[in-house]
C-alpha positions in Angstrom: 0.0 0.0 0.0 1.2 3.5 -0.9 -0.4 6.5 1.0 -0.5 9.6 -1.2 -2.6 11.9 0.9 -3.1 11.9 4.7 -5.0 15.0 5.9 -7.8 16.4 7.9 -10.8 17.6 5.9 -13.7 19.1 7.8 -12.5 17.5 11.1 -12.2 14.0 9.5 -9.0 12.1 9.0 -8.7 11.1 5.4 -6.2 8.8 3.7 -5.9 8.3 -0.1 -3.8 5.3 -0.9 -2.9 3.0 -3.8 -3.9 -0.7 -3.7 -1.7 -2.8 -6.0 -3.5 -4.3 -8.9 -6.7 -2.4 -8.1 -6.1 1.4 -8.1 -6.6 4.4 -5.8 -9.0 4.3 -2.9 -9.8 6.5 0.1 -10.7 5.9 3.8 -12.3 8.3 6.3 -11.9 7.9 10.1 -15.3 9.1 11.6 -15.7 10.8 14.9 -16.7 7.6 16.7 -13.4 6.0 15.6 -15.0 3.8 12.9 -13.6 3.8 9.4 -15.6 4.4 6.1 -13.9 2.6 3.2 -15.9 2.4 0.1 -15.0 -0.1 -2.6 -14.8 2.5 -5.3 -11.6 2.7 -7.3 -10.0 5.7 -9.0 -7.4 6.1 -11.7 -5.5 8.8 -10.0 -4.9 9.8 -6.4 -6.1 13.4 -7.2 -9.4 12.0 -8.4 -9.9 10.0 -5.2 -9.0 13.0 -3.1 -11.4 15.3 -4.9 -14.3 12.8 -4.5 -13.8 12.4 -0.8 -13.4 16.2 -0.3 -16.6 16.8 -2.2 -18.4 14.1 -0.2 -17.2 15.6 3.1 -18.2 19.1 2.0 -21.7 17.8 1.3 -22.0 16.0 4.6 -21.0 19.2 6.5 -23.4 21.4 4.5 -26.3 19.0 5.2 -25.5 19.1 8.9 -26.0 22.8 9.1 
């Protein structure tokens, strides 16, 4: 596994990583300590990062 991005987005810990033979994926550590890891695959790390960033922006705007 190769981690490309490890950052905090809207108070969530986010990792974008490469899975050999599959592609780029992301994981989000939620506030209760659980992990959200969808099975979606992306061609580039930037694509995976943009998707998770947009999802978290949407979650935050819906909570307001």
